[in-house]
VEXSE-16480 format. One record per residue (C-alpha): residue in one letter; chain; x, y, z. Coordinates in steps of 0.02 Angstrom, whole numbers. Each point is the difference from the previous one (the first is absolute). Layout:
% VEXSE-16480
<rec mise="a" torvo="A" u="X" v="Y" w="Z"/>
...
% end
This chain:
% VEXSE-16480
<rec mise="x" torvo="A" u="1039" v="1560" w="-2417"/>
<rec mise="x" torvo="A" u="-63" v="-58" w="167"/>
<rec mise="x" torvo="A" u="130" v="38" w="156"/>
<rec mise="x" torvo="A" u="21" v="-108" w="149"/>
<rec mise="x" torvo="A" u="32" v="69" w="161"/>
<rec mise="x" torvo="A" u="126" v="-42" w="143"/>
<rec mise="x" torvo="A" u="56" v="84" w="154"/>
<rec mise="x" torvo="A" u="152" v="-88" w="92"/>
<rec mise="x" torvo="A" u="48" v="60" w="162"/>
<rec mise="x" torvo="A" u="173" v="-24" w="96"/>
<rec mise="x" torvo="A" u="16" v="-10" w="185"/>
<rec mise="x" torvo="A" u="153" v="-31" w="129"/>
<rec mise="x" torvo="A" u="-15" v="-149" w="118"/>
<rec mise="x" torvo="A" u="-97" v="106" w="117"/>
<rec mise="x" torvo="A" u="-148" v="39" w="-119"/>
<rec mise="x" torvo="A" u="67" v="171" w="-32"/>
<rec mise="x" torvo="A" u="-26" v="61" w="-178"/>
<rec mise="x" torvo="A" u="150" v="50" w="-94"/>
<rec mise="x" torvo="A" u="-12" v="164" w="-73"/>
<rec mise="x" torvo="A" u="125" v="41" w="-137"/>
<rec mise="x" torvo="A" u="41" v="-191" w="-50"/>
<rec mise="x" torvo="A" u="33" v="-27" w="-185"/>
<rec mise="x" torvo="A" u="-109" v="-135" w="-85"/>
<rec mise="x" torvo="A" u="19" v="-76" w="-170"/>
<rec mise="x" torvo="A" u="-138" v="-111" w="-90"/>
<rec mise="x" torvo="A" u="82" v="-130" w="-114"/>
<rec mise="x" torvo="A" u="-43" v="-150" w="-106"/>
<rec mise="x" torvo="A" u="5" v="-143" w="88"/>
<rec mise="x" torvo="A" u="174" v="-74" w="1"/>
<rec mise="x" torvo="A" u="82" v="135" w="-95"/>
<rec mise="x" torvo="A" u="70" v="168" w="22"/>
<rec mise="x" torvo="A" u="-123" v="83" w="-129"/>
<rec mise="x" torvo="A" u="-117" v="124" w="65"/>
<rec mise="x" torvo="A" u="-185" v="-13" w="-15"/>
<rec mise="x" torvo="A" u="-79" v="169" w="-81"/>
<rec mise="x" torvo="A" u="-90" v="87" w="139"/>
<rec mise="x" torvo="A" u="-124" v="147" w="1"/>
<rec mise="x" torvo="A" u="-71" v="130" w="113"/>
<rec mise="x" torvo="A" u="-171" v="-26" w="-49"/>
<rec mise="x" torvo="A" u="-120" v="-128" w="-81"/>
<rec mise="x" torvo="A" u="-10" v="98" w="-148"/>
<rec mise="x" torvo="A" u="184" v="-29" w="-30"/>
<rec mise="x" torvo="A" u="103" v="145" w="-72"/>
<rec mise="x" torvo="A" u="183" v="15" w="15"/>
<rec mise="x" torvo="A" u="108" v="-147" w="75"/>
<rec mise="x" torvo="A" u="55" v="33" w="170"/>
<rec mise="x" torvo="A" u="184" v="-10" w="41"/>
<rec mise="x" torvo="A" u="66" v="-129" w="108"/>
<rec mise="x" torvo="A" u="39" v="-16" w="146"/>
<rec mise="x" torvo="A" u="-147" v="72" w="72"/>
<rec mise="x" torvo="A" u="26" v="69" w="179"/>
<rec mise="x" torvo="A" u="-124" v="-48" w="141"/>
<rec mise="x" torvo="A" u="-116" v="138" w="70"/>
<rec mise="x" torvo="A" u="-29" v="32" w="195"/>
<rec mise="x" torvo="A" u="-115" v="-150" w="-1"/>
<rec mise="x" torvo="A" u="152" v="-96" w="-58"/>
<rec mise="x" torvo="A" u="-90" v="-41" w="-157"/>
<rec mise="x" torvo="A" u="5" v="19" w="-183"/>
<rec mise="x" torvo="A" u="-158" v="22" w="-98"/>
<rec mise="x" torvo="A" u="6" v="-45" w="-192"/>
<rec mise="x" torvo="A" u="-93" v="-82" w="-134"/>
<rec mise="x" torvo="A" u="51" v="-139" w="-119"/>
<rec mise="x" torvo="A" u="-52" v="-42" w="-161"/>
<rec mise="x" torvo="A" u="-140" v="-131" w="-4"/>
<rec mise="x" torvo="A" u="77" v="-177" w="-47"/>
<rec mise="x" torvo="A" u="165" v="33" w="80"/>
<rec mise="x" torvo="A" u="80" v="-157" w="65"/>
<rec mise="x" torvo="A" u="73" v="-56" w="159"/>
<rec mise="x" torvo="A" u="117" v="125" w="77"/>
<rec mise="x" torvo="A" u="133" v="32" w="132"/>
<rec mise="x" torvo="A" u="14" v="137" w="112"/>
<rec mise="x" torvo="A" u="178" v="72" w="44"/>
<rec mise="x" torvo="A" u="28" v="117" w="120"/>
<rec mise="x" torvo="A" u="144" v="106" w="88"/>
<rec mise="x" torvo="A" u="-32" v="75" w="169"/>
<rec mise="x" torvo="A" u="164" v="67" w="47"/>
<rec mise="x" torvo="A" u="-78" v="115" w="125"/>
<rec mise="x" torvo="A" u="118" v="-5" w="139"/>
<rec mise="x" torvo="A" u="-95" v="-125" w="95"/>
<rec mise="x" torvo="A" u="66" v="-178" w="63"/>
<rec mise="x" torvo="A" u="-174" v="-76" w="17"/>
<rec mise="x" torvo="A" u="-18" v="-32" w="-198"/>
<rec mise="x" torvo="A" u="111" v="-87" w="-126"/>
<rec mise="x" torvo="A" u="83" v="151" w="-111"/>
<rec mise="x" torvo="A" u="-59" v="-91" w="-152"/>
<rec mise="x" torvo="A" u="-91" v="-148" w="-63"/>
<rec mise="x" torvo="A" u="-114" v="-79" w="-135"/>
<rec mise="x" torvo="A" u="-165" v="-106" w="26"/>
<rec mise="x" torvo="A" u="-33" v="-159" w="-78"/>
<rec mise="x" torvo="A" u="-119" v="6" w="-136"/>
<rec mise="x" torvo="A" u="-182" v="52" w="13"/>
<rec mise="x" torvo="A" u="-132" v="-96" w="-97"/>
<rec mise="x" torvo="A" u="-86" v="76" w="-146"/>
<rec mise="x" torvo="A" u="-150" v="125" w="29"/>
<rec mise="x" torvo="A" u="-158" v="-64" w="56"/>
<rec mise="x" torvo="A" u="-93" v="168" w="45"/>
<rec mise="x" torvo="A" u="-35" v="142" w="-106"/>
<rec mise="x" torvo="A" u="-6" v="167" w="88"/>
<rec mise="x" torvo="A" u="-100" v="124" w="-99"/>
<rec mise="x" torvo="A" u="33" v="155" w="116"/>
<rec mise="x" torvo="A" u="74" v="-12" w="178"/>
<rec mise="x" torvo="A" u="-104" v="87" w="136"/>
<rec mise="x" torvo="A" u="90" v="135" w="100"/>
<rec mise="x" torvo="A" u="81" v="-74" w="143"/>
<rec mise="x" torvo="A" u="-30" v="-176" w="-50"/>
<rec mise="x" torvo="A" u="139" v="-119" w="-16"/>
<rec mise="x" torvo="A" u="-8" v="-114" w="-145"/>
<rec mise="x" torvo="A" u="125" v="-138" w="-38"/>
<rec mise="x" torvo="A" u="-61" v="-52" w="-168"/>
<rec mise="x" torvo="A" u="153" v="-90" w="-44"/>
<rec mise="x" torvo="A" u="45" v="-75" w="177"/>
<rec mise="x" torvo="A" u="-56" v="-177" w="33"/>
<rec mise="x" torvo="A" u="-48" v="-76" w="167"/>
<rec mise="x" torvo="A" u="151" v="2" w="114"/>
<rec mise="x" torvo="A" u="-62" v="-173" w="95"/>
<rec mise="x" torvo="A" u="17" v="-89" w="-148"/>
<rec mise="x" torvo="A" u="118" v="77" w="-115"/>
<rec mise="x" torvo="A" u="163" v="-12" w="105"/>
<rec mise="x" torvo="A" u="46" v="187" w="-49"/>
<rec mise="x" torvo="A" u="101" v="101" w="116"/>
<rec mise="x" torvo="A" u="-104" v="101" w="117"/>
<rec mise="x" torvo="A" u="116" v="153" w="-14"/>
<rec mise="x" torvo="A" u="-124" v="103" w="-124"/>
<rec mise="x" torvo="A" u="-144" v="-16" w="126"/>
<rec mise="x" torvo="A" u="-19" v="120" w="147"/>
<rec mise="x" torvo="A" u="-55" v="-48" w="171"/>
<rec mise="x" torvo="A" u="113" v="-163" w="22"/>
<rec mise="x" torvo="A" u="126" v="62" w="124"/>
<rec mise="x" torvo="A" u="141" v="-96" w="26"/>
<rec mise="x" torvo="A" u="-51" v="-128" w="-112"/>
<rec mise="x" torvo="A" u="2" v="138" w="-160"/>
<rec mise="x" torvo="A" u="161" v="-70" w="-70"/>
<rec mise="x" torvo="A" u="-45" v="-197" w="8"/>
<rec mise="x" torvo="A" u="-74" v="-105" w="-136"/>
<rec mise="x" torvo="A" u="-177" v="-75" w="30"/>
<rec mise="x" torvo="A" u="11" v="-182" w="24"/>
<rec mise="x" torvo="A" u="-2" v="-163" w="124"/>
<rec mise="x" torvo="A" u="180" v="-15" w="29"/>
<rec mise="x" torvo="A" u="126" v="80" w="125"/>
<rec mise="x" torvo="A" u="34" v="188" w="-21"/>
<rec mise="x" torvo="A" u="-167" v="31" w="-92"/>
<rec mise="x" torvo="A" u="-163" v="88" w="33"/>
<rec mise="x" torvo="A" u="-129" v="-125" w="60"/>
<rec mise="x" torvo="A" u="-145" v="-38" w="-132"/>
<rec mise="x" torvo="A" u="-161" v="-47" w="54"/>
<rec mise="x" torvo="A" u="20" v="-186" w="-14"/>
<rec mise="x" torvo="A" u="171" v="-3" w="100"/>
<rec mise="x" torvo="A" u="18" v="-112" w="134"/>
<rec mise="x" torvo="A" u="96" v="119" w="104"/>
<rec mise="x" torvo="A" u="-156" v="100" w="21"/>
<rec mise="x" torvo="A" u="-50" v="-73" w="172"/>
<rec mise="x" torvo="A" u="-147" v="50" w="123"/>
<rec mise="x" torvo="A" u="-114" v="58" w="-130"/>
<rec mise="x" torvo="A" u="-187" v="-42" w="27"/>
<rec mise="x" torvo="A" u="-78" v="-102" w="-138"/>
<rec mise="x" torvo="A" u="-162" v="51" w="-60"/>
<rec mise="x" torvo="A" u="-64" v="-177" w="7"/>
<rec mise="x" torvo="A" u="-9" v="26" w="191"/>
<rec mise="x" torvo="A" u="-156" v="93" w="-33"/>
<rec mise="x" torvo="A" u="-149" v="-129" w="-38"/>
<rec mise="x" torvo="A" u="-147" v="112" w="1"/>
<rec mise="x" torvo="A" u="-69" v="180" w="-9"/>
<rec mise="x" torvo="A" u="20" v="84" w="172"/>
<rec mise="x" torvo="A" u="143" v="-111" w="60"/>
<rec mise="x" torvo="A" u="126" v="92" w="119"/>
<rec mise="x" torvo="A" u="188" v="-18" w="19"/>
<rec mise="x" torvo="A" u="45" v="-5" w="183"/>
<rec mise="x" torvo="A" u="168" v="-32" w="97"/>
<rec mise="x" torvo="A" u="-11" v="-172" w="73"/>
<rec mise="x" torvo="A" u="181" v="5" w="71"/>
<rec mise="x" torvo="A" u="147" v="96" w="-23"/>
<rec mise="x" torvo="A" u="47" v="13" w="-185"/>
<rec mise="x" torvo="A" u="-156" v="-95" w="-48"/>
<rec mise="x" torvo="A" u="-153" v="44" w="-96"/>
<rec mise="x" torvo="A" u="-155" v="-93" w="18"/>
<rec mise="x" torvo="A" u="-180" v="5" w="-77"/>
<rec mise="x" torvo="A" u="-159" v="53" w="104"/>
<rec mise="x" torvo="A" u="-154" v="-42" w="-98"/>
<rec mise="x" torvo="A" u="-139" v="123" w="-14"/>
<rec mise="x" torvo="A" u="-115" v="-21" w="144"/>
<rec mise="x" torvo="A" u="-188" v="-15" w="7"/>
<rec mise="x" torvo="A" u="-126" v="137" w="-35"/>
<rec mise="x" torvo="A" u="-13" v="123" w="144"/>
<rec mise="x" torvo="A" u="163" v="-49" w="79"/>
<rec mise="x" torvo="A" u="135" v="118" w="41"/>
<rec mise="x" torvo="A" u="191" v="-30" w="24"/>
<rec mise="x" torvo="A" u="73" v="0" w="181"/>
<rec mise="x" torvo="A" u="154" v="-69" w="86"/>
<rec mise="x" torvo="A" u="-23" v="-171" w="75"/>
<rec mise="x" torvo="A" u="-7" v="-27" w="195"/>
<rec mise="x" torvo="A" u="191" v="-53" w="-10"/>
<rec mise="x" torvo="A" u="41" v="176" w="-89"/>
<rec mise="x" torvo="A" u="106" v="-100" w="-128"/>
<rec mise="x" torvo="A" u="-105" v="6" w="-149"/>
<rec mise="x" torvo="A" u="-143" v="94" w="-76"/>
<rec mise="x" torvo="A" u="-173" v="-95" w="-22"/>
<rec mise="x" torvo="A" u="-182" v="18" w="-54"/>
<rec mise="x" torvo="A" u="-134" v="19" w="117"/>
<rec mise="x" torvo="A" u="-172" v="49" w="37"/>
<rec mise="x" torvo="A" u="-15" v="185" w="15"/>
<rec mise="x" torvo="A" u="-18" v="73" w="187"/>
<rec mise="x" torvo="A" u="-175" v="83" w="36"/>
<rec mise="x" torvo="A" u="-169" v="-57" w="-71"/>
<rec mise="x" torvo="A" u="9" v="-63" w="-180"/>
<rec mise="x" torvo="A" u="-184" v="-43" w="-64"/>
<rec mise="x" torvo="A" u="-44" v="-112" w="-128"/>
<rec mise="x" torvo="A" u="-182" v="25" w="-52"/>
<rec mise="x" torvo="A" u="-87" v="-121" w="-109"/>
<rec mise="x" torvo="A" u="-178" v="53" w="-50"/>
<rec mise="x" torvo="A" u="-51" v="-179" w="-64"/>
<rec mise="x" torvo="A" u="95" v="-147" w="51"/>
<rec mise="x" torvo="A" u="-78" v="-128" w="-112"/>
<rec mise="x" torvo="A" u="15" v="-200" w="37"/>
<rec mise="x" torvo="A" u="183" v="15" w="50"/>
<rec mise="x" torvo="A" u="102" v="125" w="83"/>
<rec mise="x" torvo="A" u="191" v="7" w="46"/>
<rec mise="x" torvo="A" u="48" v="116" w="151"/>
<rec mise="x" torvo="A" u="188" v="44" w="13"/>
<rec mise="x" torvo="A" u="34" v="5" w="189"/>
<rec mise="x" torvo="A" u="185" v="92" w="-23"/>
<rec mise="x" torvo="A" u="-58" v="122" w="-134"/>
<rec mise="x" torvo="A" u="-156" v="84" w="71"/>
<rec mise="x" torvo="A" u="-47" v="35" w="195"/>
<rec mise="x" torvo="A" u="-182" v="14" w="-45"/>
<rec mise="x" torvo="A" u="-107" v="-91" w="-121"/>
<rec mise="x" torvo="A" u="-189" v="76" w="-31"/>
<rec mise="x" torvo="A" u="-74" v="-139" w="-94"/>
<rec mise="x" torvo="A" u="-191" v="7" w="-53"/>
<rec mise="x" torvo="A" u="-87" v="-158" w="-46"/>
<rec mise="x" torvo="A" u="-99" v="-10" w="-155"/>
<rec mise="x" torvo="A" u="-3" v="-199" w="9"/>
<rec mise="x" torvo="A" u="50" v="-133" w="111"/>
<rec mise="x" torvo="A" u="195" v="7" w="1"/>
<rec mise="x" torvo="A" u="145" v="-110" w="38"/>
<rec mise="x" torvo="A" u="147" v="84" w="83"/>
<rec mise="x" torvo="A" u="180" v="-42" w="-24"/>
<rec mise="x" torvo="A" u="133" v="96" w="120"/>
<rec mise="x" torvo="A" u="179" v="22" w="-60"/>
<rec mise="x" torvo="A" u="162" v="83" w="85"/>
<rec mise="x" torvo="A" u="183" v="1" w="-48"/>
<rec mise="x" torvo="A" u="34" v="55" w="170"/>
<rec mise="x" torvo="A" u="29" v="-101" w="158"/>
<rec mise="x" torvo="A" u="-110" v="114" w="105"/>
<rec mise="x" torvo="A" u="-148" v="85" w="-80"/>
<rec mise="x" torvo="A" u="-168" v="71" w="55"/>
<rec mise="x" torvo="A" u="-146" v="76" w="-86"/>
<rec mise="x" torvo="A" u="-178" v="56" w="37"/>
<rec mise="x" torvo="A" u="-150" v="-59" w="-109"/>
<rec mise="x" torvo="A" u="-138" v="103" w="-16"/>
<rec mise="x" torvo="A" u="-142" v="-108" w="-68"/>
<rec mise="x" torvo="A" u="-155" v="59" w="-80"/>
<rec mise="x" torvo="A" u="-164" v="-67" w="-71"/>
<rec mise="x" torvo="A" u="-45" v="83" w="-144"/>
<rec mise="x" torvo="A" u="-174" v="77" w="-26"/>
<rec mise="x" torvo="A" u="-80" v="-171" w="-30"/>
<rec mise="x" torvo="A" u="89" v="-103" w="130"/>
<rec mise="x" torvo="A" u="-6" v="-194" w="18"/>
<rec mise="x" torvo="A" u="177" v="-17" w="-41"/>
<rec mise="x" torvo="A" u="103" v="-140" w="98"/>
<rec mise="x" torvo="A" u="201" v="-4" w="42"/>
<rec mise="x" torvo="A" u="108" v="-151" w="-25"/>
<rec mise="x" torvo="A" u="157" v="38" w="110"/>
<rec mise="x" torvo="A" u="169" v="-79" w="-31"/>
<rec mise="x" torvo="A" u="38" v="-155" w="93"/>
<rec mise="x" torvo="A" u="154" v="81" w="70"/>
<rec mise="x" torvo="A" u="-111" v="118" w="108"/>
<rec mise="x" torvo="A" u="-12" v="-52" w="191"/>
<rec mise="x" torvo="A" u="-141" v="88" w="83"/>
<rec mise="x" torvo="A" u="5" v="87" w="167"/>
<rec mise="x" torvo="A" u="-171" v="-78" w="45"/>
<rec mise="x" torvo="A" u="59" v="-172" w="-71"/>
<rec mise="x" torvo="A" u="-143" v="21" w="-129"/>
<rec mise="x" torvo="A" u="-13" v="107" w="-141"/>
<rec mise="x" torvo="A" u="-109" v="166" w="35"/>
<rec mise="x" torvo="A" u="-177" v="12" w="-77"/>
<rec mise="x" torvo="A" u="-6" v="108" w="-140"/>
<rec mise="x" torvo="A" u="-158" v="99" w="-7"/>
<rec mise="x" torvo="A" u="-87" v="-21" w="-175"/>
<rec mise="x" torvo="A" u="-116" v="165" w="16"/>
<rec mise="x" torvo="A" u="10" v="127" w="-123"/>
<rec mise="x" torvo="A" u="148" v="125" w="36"/>
<rec mise="x" torvo="A" u="65" v="-93" w="158"/>
<rec mise="x" torvo="A" u="177" v="42" w="41"/>
<rec mise="x" torvo="A" u="124" v="-103" w="104"/>
<rec mise="x" torvo="A" u="162" v="46" w="68"/>
<rec mise="x" torvo="A" u="139" v="-152" w="6"/>
<rec mise="x" torvo="A" u="184" v="15" w="54"/>
<rec mise="x" torvo="A" u="119" v="-142" w="-64"/>
<rec mise="x" torvo="A" u="190" v="-18" w="62"/>
<rec mise="x" torvo="A" u="127" v="-129" w="-62"/>
<rec mise="x" torvo="A" u="163" v="-16" w="80"/>
<rec mise="x" torvo="A" u="65" v="-155" w="-107"/>
<rec mise="x" torvo="A" u="-1" v="67" w="-178"/>
<rec mise="x" torvo="A" u="-186" v="-29" w="-24"/>
<rec mise="x" torvo="A" u="5" v="-200" w="55"/>
<rec mise="x" torvo="A" u="-125" v="54" w="135"/>
<rec mise="x" torvo="A" u="-109" v="152" w="3"/>
<rec mise="x" torvo="A" u="-75" v="53" w="159"/>
<rec mise="x" torvo="A" u="-177" v="59" w="-13"/>
<rec mise="x" torvo="A" u="-108" v="119" w="104"/>
<rec mise="x" torvo="A" u="-170" v="82" w="-23"/>
<rec mise="x" torvo="A" u="8" v="177" w="45"/>
<rec mise="x" torvo="A" u="-176" v="60" w="-17"/>
<rec mise="x" torvo="A" u="-146" v="-44" w="-111"/>
<rec mise="x" torvo="A" u="-164" v="114" w="-34"/>
<rec mise="x" torvo="A" u="-157" v="-9" w="-115"/>
<rec mise="x" torvo="A" u="68" v="151" w="-95"/>
% end
């Protein structure tokens, strides 16, 4: 005949286990004891009450099919932090079969979810001063997960996407910091009031081996863009920062003959766009700067060479 395993535990209000307490397992709502066994194979019925061990626990097996049970305890151990005796409300019918518990693993095969059952918390350790209170939503009970008395918890809905960070936006206030762009690093803002994403310090190079007909250059992500033209190209510049600056190394491929269309937001130092050499392997170095979030980019030709 199959057996089911339970291991109830008694603690005081400080969460200390109660060794030597007496525990009886009864049919729900009655004074009739339930047959208990020392092993899953059965054997002789154990006498009751059972005495809790050094962990405050009683390990027993019940006959498979045992109905709802009550746990009745007596813990007159000379302490004032636990009721001398008491009885739980009814536990639900077993929903889990434990074939053989592992050594050192606590298995509560007959115990329901305390957050929804309304059962006293006194048989579960680690609840501190709440160990003798019922779980519920009213005054004088241990708060359940949906209890309106729980305040200040951060809802998971605050996270919108992978990579989001939670930061303090004010005293006792949590806010979401979205994931930054590729290559950015986290730093403290200029007012030293909050973290923000920004371009890395030092030179960060974006190498584009074949630009194609269109190419977008992120001004706040990379300090240097090294772009090879394999056909005529139209550039787009972007930035999420107010101030951004980058160097563009512009190369013709081995065939040459490729032209460039610049963004309309570029204003050139010489008032007109520089001449881009179309000879094979020609190299140009250009500088671009914005101080108004990309509304205007100031462009400068630093050098150009046939190769």
